[in-house]
Backbone as a printed PyTorch tensor [residue, N CA C, xyz], in Angstrom:
tensor([[[110.9790,  94.8770,  46.2830],
         [112.0380,  95.8670,  46.3610],
         [111.5360,  97.0720,  47.1580]],

        [[112.3430,  97.5180,  48.1040],
         [111.9930,  98.6460,  48.9610],
         [112.2640,  99.9470,  48.2250]],

        [[111.2750, 100.8450,  48.1840],
         [111.3960, 102.0740,  47.3950],
         [111.2480, 103.3590,  48.2030]],

        [[110.9610, 103.2700,  49.4900],
         [110.6690, 104.4670,  50.2910],
         [111.9120, 105.3300,  50.5060]],

        [[113.0780, 104.7130,  50.5650],
         [114.3240, 105.4640,  50.5910],
         [114.8350, 105.9150,  51.9480]],

        [[114.1560, 105.5500,  53.0140],
         [114.6620, 105.8810,  54.3440],
         [114.2430, 104.7880,  55.3160]],

        [[114.8810, 104.7830,  56.4810],
         [114.5080, 103.8240,  57.5110],
         [113.1190, 104.1790,  58.0300]],

        [[112.2340, 103.2010,  58.0370],
         [110.8770, 103.4300,  58.5220],
         [110.8640, 103.6220,  60.0290]],

        [[110.0700, 104.5500,  60.4980],
         [109.8190, 104.6820,  61.9310],
         [108.5060, 103.9620,  62.1980]],

        [[108.5890, 102.8680,  62.9460],
         [107.4320, 102.0240,  63.2180],
         [107.1710, 102.0130,  64.7160]],

        [[105.9350, 102.2760,  65.1040],
         [105.5490, 102.2060,  66.5040],
         [104.6390, 101.0060,  66.7150]],

        [[104.9580, 100.2010,  67.7280],
         [104.0440,  99.1460,  68.1640],
         [103.3310,  99.6950,  69.3970]],

        [[102.0050,  99.6030,  69.3780],
         [101.2210, 100.3490,  70.3540],
         [100.2730,  99.4490,  71.1390]],

        [[100.2440,  99.6850,  72.4520],
         [ 99.2200,  99.0800,  73.3130],
         [ 98.7190, 100.1620,  74.2510]],

        [[ 97.7920,  99.8310,  75.1040],
         [ 97.1810, 100.8210,  75.9790],
         [ 98.1530, 101.5180,  76.9090]],

        [[ 99.1050, 100.7770,  77.4750],
         [100.0340, 101.3320,  78.4460],
         [101.4440, 101.5010,  77.8780]],

        [[101.8110, 100.7330,  76.8680],
         [103.1160, 100.8790,  76.2370],
         [104.2240, 100.0610,  76.8390]],

        [[103.8940,  99.0490,  77.6450],
         [104.9460,  98.2550,  78.2640],
         [104.8150,  96.7650,  78.0060]],

        [[103.6070,  96.2470,  77.9350],
         [103.4210,  94.8050,  77.8160],
         [103.3610,  94.3280,  76.3870]],

        [[102.1820,  94.3560,  75.8250],
         [102.0070,  93.7870,  74.4870],
         [102.7600,  94.5670,  73.4180]],

        [[102.9690,  95.8760,  73.6000],
         [103.7160,  96.6360,  72.5900],
         [105.1620,  96.1650,  72.5130]],

        [[105.7400,  95.7710,  73.6390],
         [107.1160,  95.2660,  73.6590],
         [107.2050,  93.8970,  72.9900]],

        [[106.2160,  93.0620,  73.2390],
         [106.1760,  91.7500,  72.5890],
         [106.0090,  91.9140,  71.0780]],

        [[105.0720,  92.7780,  70.6630],
         [104.8780,  93.0400,  69.2290],
         [106.1580,  93.5520,  68.5860]],

        [[106.8740,  94.4280,  69.2930],
         [108.1170,  95.0010,  68.7610],
         [109.0780,  93.9070,  68.3130]],

        [[109.2350,  92.8870,  69.1430],
         [110.1790,  91.8120,  68.8100],
         [109.7500,  91.0660,  67.5420]],

        [[108.4660,  90.7780,  67.4310],
         [107.9680,  90.0690,  66.2540],
         [108.0350,  90.9510,  65.0060]],

        [[107.6670,  92.2170,  65.1520],
         [107.6740,  93.1500,  64.0110],
         [109.1070,  93.3590,  63.5060]],

        [[110.0660,  93.4820,  64.4170],
         [111.4740,  93.6110,  64.0020],
         [111.8960,  92.4010,  63.1730]],

        [[111.5120,  91.2130,  63.6130],
         [111.8340,  89.9930,  62.8560],
         [111.2450,  90.0470,  61.4520]],

        [[110.0110,  90.4870,  61.3400],
         [109.3480,  90.5580,  60.0300],
         [110.0920,  91.5210,  59.1090]],

        [[110.4520,  92.7000,  59.6110],
         [111.1650,  93.6560,  58.7660],
         [112.5410,  93.1240,  58.3680]],

        [[113.2280,  92.4310,  59.2640],
         [114.5150,  91.8310,  58.9170],
         [114.3470,  90.7880,  57.8170]],

        [[113.3260,  89.9370,  57.9470],
         [113.0590,  88.9150,  56.9340],
         [112.7430,  89.5470,  55.5800]],

        [[112.0550,  90.6840,  55.5920],
         [111.6930,  91.3730,  54.3520],
         [112.8480,  92.2030,  53.7910]],

        [[113.8850,  92.4210,  54.5940],
         [115.0190,  93.2320,  54.1510],
         [114.6910,  94.7130,  54.0760]],

        [[113.7730,  95.1640,  54.9260],
         [113.3590,  96.5670,  54.9330],
         [113.8920,  97.2300,  56.2000]],

        [[114.6170,  98.3530,  56.0540],
         [115.1600,  99.0220,  57.2370],
         [114.0490,  99.6770,  58.0490]],

        [[113.9810,  99.3440,  59.3300],
         [112.9450,  99.9020,  60.1970],
         [113.4650, 100.0550,  61.6140]],

        [[113.1080, 101.1600,  62.2350],
         [113.3830, 101.3860,  63.6480],
         [112.0450, 101.2090,  64.3590]],

        [[111.9300, 100.1670,  65.1640],
         [110.6660,  99.8110,  65.8030],
         [110.7270, 100.1930,  67.2750]],

        [[109.7190, 100.9470,  67.7220],
         [109.6740, 101.4130,  69.1100],
         [108.3200, 101.0710,  69.7230]],

        [[108.3140, 100.4990,  70.9350],
         [107.0480, 100.2580,  71.6270],
         [106.5820, 101.5390,  72.3150]],

        [[105.2770, 101.7420,  72.3470],
         [104.7470, 102.9320,  73.0040],
         [103.2770, 102.7380,  73.3430]],

        [[102.6670, 103.7800,  73.9020],
         [101.2430, 103.7380,  74.2260],
         [100.4970, 104.7000,  73.3010]],

        [[ 99.1870, 104.7020,  73.4010],
         [ 98.3360, 105.3820,  72.4250],
         [ 98.5980, 106.8820,  72.3170]],

        [[ 98.6390, 107.6070,  73.4310],
         [ 98.8040, 109.0590,  73.3500],
         [100.1180, 109.4620,  72.6940]],

        [[101.1990, 108.7890,  73.0460],
         [102.4940, 109.0820,  72.4340],
         [102.4790, 108.7320,  70.9530]],

        [[101.8370, 107.6320,  70.6010],
         [101.7730, 107.2060,  69.2000],
         [101.0620, 108.2410,  68.3330]],

        [[100.0370, 108.8650,  68.8760],
         [ 99.2830, 109.8660,  68.1140],
         [100.1440, 111.0590,  67.7250]],

        [[101.1470, 111.3740,  68.5210],
         [102.0230, 112.5100,  68.2470],
         [103.4210, 112.0810,  67.8440]],

        [[103.6160, 110.7860,  67.5960],
         [104.9510, 110.2320,  67.4080],
         [105.6030, 110.4450,  66.0620]],

        [[104.8860, 110.9310,  65.0630],
         [105.4890, 111.1610,  63.7580],
         [105.9720, 109.8910,  63.0780]],

        [[105.2690, 108.7940,  63.3040],
         [105.6800, 107.5050,  62.7420],
         [105.2590, 107.3680,  61.2850]],

        [[105.9990, 106.5310,  60.5660],
         [105.6000, 106.1430,  59.2110],
         [104.5290, 105.0650,  59.2770]],

        [[104.6200, 104.2220,  60.3060],
         [103.6940, 103.0920,  60.4510],
         [103.4190, 102.8570,  61.9300]],

        [[102.1590, 102.5820,  62.2280],
         [101.7630, 102.1940,  63.5730],
         [101.1250, 100.8150,  63.4880]],

        [[101.5380,  99.9290,  64.3910],
         [100.9750,  98.5890,  64.4620],
         [100.4060,  98.4010,  65.8630]],

        [[ 99.1160,  98.0100,  65.9150],
         [ 98.4260,  97.8820,  67.1910],
         [ 97.3820,  96.7830,  67.0910]],

        [[ 96.7390,  96.5060,  68.1980],
         [ 95.6010,  95.5960,  68.2140],
         [ 94.4600,  96.2090,  67.4050]],

        [[ 93.6140,  95.3470,  66.8350],
         [ 92.4510,  95.8640,  66.1090],
         [ 91.5550,  96.6950,  67.0340]],

        [[ 91.6680,  96.4820,  68.3350],
         [ 90.8860,  97.2700,  69.2920],
         [ 91.3230,  98.7370,  69.3120]],

        [[ 92.6090,  99.0040,  69.0980],
         [ 93.1460, 100.3680,  69.1400],
         [ 93.2500, 101.0110,  67.7580]],

        [[ 93.1580, 100.2320,  66.7130],
         [ 93.3620, 100.7400,  65.3530],
         [ 92.4500, 101.9140,  65.0080]],

        [[ 91.1490, 101.8790,  65.3020],
         [ 90.3040, 103.0290,  64.9350],
         [ 90.7540, 104.3460,  65.5820]],

        [[ 91.2110, 104.2800,  66.8060],
         [ 91.6530, 105.4790,  67.5200],
         [ 92.9490, 106.0580,  66.9350]],

        [[ 93.7420, 105.2100,  66.2840],
         [ 95.0440, 105.6170,  65.7490],
         [ 95.0100, 105.8940,  64.2420]],

        [[ 93.8770, 105.6910,  63.6260],
         [ 93.7560, 105.6920,  62.1700],
         [ 94.4200, 106.8830,  61.4700]],

        [[ 94.3570, 108.0700,  62.0400],
         [ 94.9210, 109.2630,  61.3880],
         [ 96.2870, 109.6690,  61.9350]],

        [[ 96.9000, 108.8110,  62.7360],
         [ 98.1450, 109.1750,  63.4110],
         [ 99.4040, 108.8800,  62.6000]],

        [[ 99.2780, 108.1700,  61.4830],
         [100.4360, 107.8210,  60.6480],
         [ 99.9400, 107.4930,  59.2460]],

        [[100.8350, 107.5520,  58.2600],
         [100.4280, 107.1720,  56.9020],
         [ 99.9110, 105.7400,  56.8040]],

        [[100.4890, 104.8440,  57.6200],
         [100.0440, 103.4500,  57.6400],
         [ 99.7160, 103.0730,  59.0800]],

        [[ 98.5000, 102.5880,  59.3000],
         [ 98.0870, 102.0780,  60.6070],
         [ 97.5280, 100.6750,  60.3860]],

        [[ 98.1170,  99.7170,  61.0840],
         [ 97.7430,  98.3160,  60.9290],
         [ 97.1480,  97.8120,  62.2340]],

        [[ 95.9760,  97.2060,  62.1390],
         [ 95.3430,  96.5710,  63.2810],
         [ 95.5080,  95.0670,  63.1870]],

        [[ 95.9860,  94.4600,  64.2450],
         [ 96.2300,  93.0150,  64.2700],
         [ 95.1990,  92.2930,  65.1250]],

        [[ 94.7680,  91.1240,  64.6520],
         [ 93.9150,  90.2560,  65.4620],
         [ 94.7580,  89.5580,  66.5270]],

        [[ 95.9590,  89.0900,  66.1260],
         [ 96.8770,  88.4220,  67.0380],
         [ 98.1570,  89.2400,  67.1280]],

        [[ 98.5910,  89.5330,  68.3340],
         [ 99.7820,  90.3530,  68.5160],
         [101.0720,  89.5540,  68.4340]],

        [[100.9690,  88.2330,  68.2170],
         [102.1650,  87.3900,  68.1370],
         [102.2060,  86.5380,  66.8680]],

        [[101.3120,  86.7700,  65.9420],
         [101.2480,  85.9830,  64.7060],
         [102.0730,  86.6650,  63.6190]],

        [[103.3010,  86.1670,  63.4150],
         [104.1950,  86.7860,  62.4280],
         [103.6380,  86.7060,  61.0150]],

        [[102.8790,  85.6430,  60.7130],
         [102.2980,  85.5450,  59.3700],
         [101.2940,  86.6580,  59.1220]],

        [[100.4250,  86.9220,  60.1020],
         [ 99.4660,  88.0250,  59.9700],
         [100.2080,  89.3530,  59.8560]],

        [[101.2330,  89.5470,  60.6790],
         [102.0180,  90.7840,  60.6280],
         [102.6430,  90.9750,  59.2600]],

        [[103.3190,  89.9350,  58.7780],
         [103.9970,  90.0110,  57.4850],
         [103.0080,  90.3420,  56.3710]],

        [[101.8870,  89.6270,  56.3570],
         [100.8770,  89.8240,  55.3250],
         [100.3470,  91.2610,  55.3340]],

        [[100.0080,  91.7760,  56.4960],
         [ 99.4440,  93.1210,  56.5940],
         [100.4850,  94.2080,  56.3280]],

        [[101.7290,  93.9900,  56.7660],
         [102.7920,  94.9590,  56.5060],
         [103.0710,  95.0430,  55.0090]],

        [[103.2310,  93.9010,  54.3680],
         [103.5020,  93.8850,  52.9240],
         [102.3450,  94.5240,  52.1550]],

        [[101.1290,  94.1620,  52.5060],
         [ 99.9490,  94.7130,  51.8390],
         [ 99.9060,  96.2390,  51.9660]],

        [[100.1580,  96.7470,  53.1650],
         [100.1270,  98.1920,  53.4000],
         [101.2500,  98.9220,  52.6720]],

        [[102.4450,  98.3460,  52.6850],
         [103.5740,  98.9680,  51.9890],
         [103.3620,  98.9820,  50.4790]],

        [[102.7890,  97.9120,  49.9380],
         [102.4750,  97.8800,  48.5000],
         [101.4250,  98.9250,  48.1610]],

        [[100.3950,  99.0560,  48.9950],
         [ 99.3240, 100.0220,  48.7400],
         [ 99.8580, 101.4590,  48.7130]],

        [[100.8620, 101.7610,  49.5300],
         [101.4790, 103.0900,  49.5550],
         [102.5120, 103.2770,  48.4460]],

        [[102.9050, 102.1830,  47.7860],
         [103.9370, 102.2690,  46.7630],
         [105.3310, 102.2860,  47.3470]],

        [[105.4720, 101.9090,  48.6100],
         [106.7770, 101.9380,  49.2740],
         [107.5690, 100.6760,  49.0000]],

        [[106.9220,  99.6100,  48.5540],
         [107.6360,  98.4220,  48.1040],
         [107.0140,  97.9530,  46.8010]],

        [[107.8170,  97.2380,  46.0730],
         [107.3680,  96.6200,  44.8310],
         [107.7490,  95.1470,  44.9280]],

        [[106.7920,  94.2860,  44.7360],
         [107.0450,  92.8550,  44.8230],
         [107.1350,  92.2890,  43.4240]],

        [[108.2480,  91.6320,  43.1370],
         [108.4480,  91.0420,  41.8150],
         [107.4510,  89.9000,  41.6130]],

        [[106.9210,  89.8280,  40.4120],
         [105.9230,  88.7850,  40.1030],
         [106.5770,  87.4510,  39.8460]]])
C-alpha cells in the first residue's frame, strides 16, 4: 500500500541525459504502473539531477555515489533495462523510507 500521499518525482539519470536515461525512464514508468504507485518520471543528466528536487533518483551504479545526497532515495542499477532489478530496488527503497507497506 502506497503511503507517501503525493505523486513521486523520479529522475532517471545518465551522463548526458539523452540516451540511457530515456531508456530507463520507459522501464521505470512500467514498474511504477505495475506497482500502482503514482510517479512522474523524467530523464536527465547528473548536474540537473543534483538540483532537481526529486523524491527518487535512479541511475547506473557508476553514477550512484555522485548522486547519493541529491534525493531522499538514490538507486544504483547494475542493468539499466532489467525491470526485475528495478522493481526489487524500488520496492526495497520505498519500504525502507516507510513510503509503502507491503502486505504479508
